[in-house]
C-alpha positions as a Markdown table, in Angstrom:
| # | Residue | x | y | z |
|---|---|---|---|---|
| 1 | Met | 115.7 | 95.5 | 64.6 |
| 2 | Val | 113.7 | 98.7 | 64.8 |
| 3 | Val | 113.5 | 100.7 | 67.9 |
| 4 | Val | 110.3 | 103.1 | 68.4 |
| 5 | Val | 110.8 | 105.8 | 71.2 |
| 6 | Val | 107.7 | 107.3 | 72.1 |
| 7 | Phe | 107.5 | 110.5 | 74.0 |
| 8 | Asp | 104.8 | 111.1 | 76.6 |
| 9 | Ala | 103.9 | 114.8 | 76.1 |
| 10 | Ala | 101.8 | 114.7 | 79.4 |
| 11 | Ala | 104.8 | 113.6 | 81.5 |
| 12 | Met | 106.9 | 116.6 | 80.2 |
| 13 | Val | 104.2 | 119.2 | 81.0 |
| 14 | Thr | 104.3 | 120.2 | 84.6 |
| 15 | Ser | 101.5 | 122.3 | 86.2 |
| 16 | Ile | 102.8 | 125.9 | 87.3 |
| 17 | Thr | 101.1 | 127.1 | 90.6 |
| 18 | Gln | 99.9 | 130.7 | 91.0 |
| 19 | Ala | 102.5 | 131.4 | 93.4 |
| 20 | Glu | 105.2 | 130.5 | 91.2 |
| 21 | Ile | 103.6 | 132.9 | 88.5 |
| 22 | Leu | 103.7 | 135.5 | 91.0 |
| 23 | Ile | 107.2 | 134.8 | 92.1 |
| 24 | Ala | 108.3 | 135.0 | 88.4 |
| 25 | Leu | 106.2 | 138.4 | 87.9 |
| 26 | Val | 108.0 | 139.9 | 90.9 |
| 27 | Val | 111.5 | 138.7 | 89.6 |
| 28 | Ala | 110.8 | 140.0 | 86.1 |
| 29 | Ala | 109.6 | 143.3 | 87.5 |
| 30 | His | 112.7 | 143.7 | 89.7 |
| 31 | Ala | 115.0 | 143.0 | 86.7 |
| 32 | Gly | 113.2 | 145.6 | 84.8 |
| 33 | Val | 113.7 | 148.1 | 87.2 |
| 34 | Leu | 117.3 | 147.4 | 87.5 |
| 35 | Ala | 117.8 | 147.7 | 83.9 |
| 36 | Val | 116.0 | 151.1 | 83.8 |
| 37 | Arg | 118.2 | 152.2 | 86.6 |
| 38 | Leu | 121.3 | 151.1 | 84.9 |
| 39 | Cys | 120.2 | 152.7 | 81.8 |
| 40 | Phe | 119.7 | 156.0 | 83.3 |
| 41 | Ser | 123.1 | 155.9 | 85.3 |
| 42 | Leu | 124.7 | 155.2 | 82.0 |
| 43 | Tyr | 122.9 | 158.1 | 80.3 |
| 44 | Lys | 124.0 | 160.7 | 83.1 |
| 45 | Ala | 127.6 | 159.5 | 83.0 |
């Protein structure tokens, strides 16, 4: 008995909308600002 599993690559790829990309960029920028502030606070301490 042979079992063949075929994955459909198109089914696994989801389209990302422009709004989702914008949200991701805003979140990443916010995380970067927080990281810089944390580093500065640790440097001053």
